[in-house]
N, C-alpha and C positions, 0 to 999 in steps of 0.2 A: 472257634465258633464262627460259623458263617453268618453274614449279615443278610437275613431274609425277612420274610413277613413275621416269623415267630420271634426273631430277635428284636424287631421293631416293636412288636406288641409287648415284649418283655420290658424294653426300655420305657415305654409309655406307662406300664404298670408301676415300675420303680419310681418314675417321676411323680406320678399321682400319690403313691405311698409316702414319698419323702415330703411332698407338699402338705399332705395331711398332718404328718408329724410336726412339721414346721409351724403350721397354723395353730396347732395345740399349744406350742411353746409361746408364740406371739400373743395368743389370746390370754394366756396366763400372765405374761408380762403386762398386757393392757389392764387386766383386772388388778394386779398388784400395784400398778402405777396409780390407779384410781384410789386405792386404799393407802397410798404412800403417806407416811407421816413426815413431819418437817425434818426429823433427825435421820431419816433413811436416805441413803445415797443411791444413786442410779445403779452403781455396780452391785450394791446389796440387793436391790430389787430384782435385777437380772439373775443374780446368783440364786436367790430364793425361788424365782420362777422356774429355773432349770431344775433345781433340787426337787420342787414339788411335782414336776412332770417326769422326772427321771424313771421312777418305778413304772409308771404307765408306759413309757416308751420302751423300756426293757422288756416288759411283759408282752407288749404287742409285737415287738420285733422277734422275740424268742418263740412265741407261739406260731407266728407266721413262718419263721425259718424252719421250725420242726415239721410243720405240715408240708412245706415245699421240699424238704429233705426226704420225707417219706415218699412224695411223688417222684423224686429223682431216683430213689432206690427201687421202687416198685413199678415205675411207669415204663411205657414203651419209649422208643427212640425219640419220637416227636415231643413227648412230654419231657424227657430228659433234656432235650435241646432248649426247652423253655425254662426248666427248673434250675439248671446250673447258673445261667446269668442272673436269674432272679434271686438265688441265694446270695451271690456276690453283691447284688444291688441292695438287698435288705440290710446287709451288714454295713455297706457304705452309706446308705441312706440314714440308718439309725445313728451312725457316727456323726454324719454331717448335721443332722437335725439337733442332736444333743450338744455336741462339742463346738460346732462352728457357728450355728445360727445365732445364739445368744451373744457371743463375742462380736460377731459382725454387726448385729443390731446396736450393741453398746458403742462400738467405734463410730458408727454412722450417727447415732444420736448425740454423742459428745461433740462430734464435729459440727453438727447443725446448731447445737446450743452455743458453742464457742463462736460461730459466725454471727449468731443473733446477738450475743453479748458484745461483739466488736462493733456493731452498728450504732 
């Protein structure tokens, strides 16, 4: 795949799509943190938040992937040049937003809390 205007547009689309999915998960974590009870752990809140948004993330990624795959199969060469990297990006973005985002947030939050407790 050559790096041209189409590829750059594809990468920007993927970044926007991934950021949107990540914001949904972070928003759910924020909502669950506000409703957090004394017995709840931070790990449990993050796990519950990811579980609550998992179905939405899968459905959104799957429907977008199917439509882009149809464009790839039925489209002309310029559309195929856009659709192929977009399909790869949708899969990678869905994985990163569901599997990596929550764990990364948890690690950063526990590090911040441990530094605050050390003071």
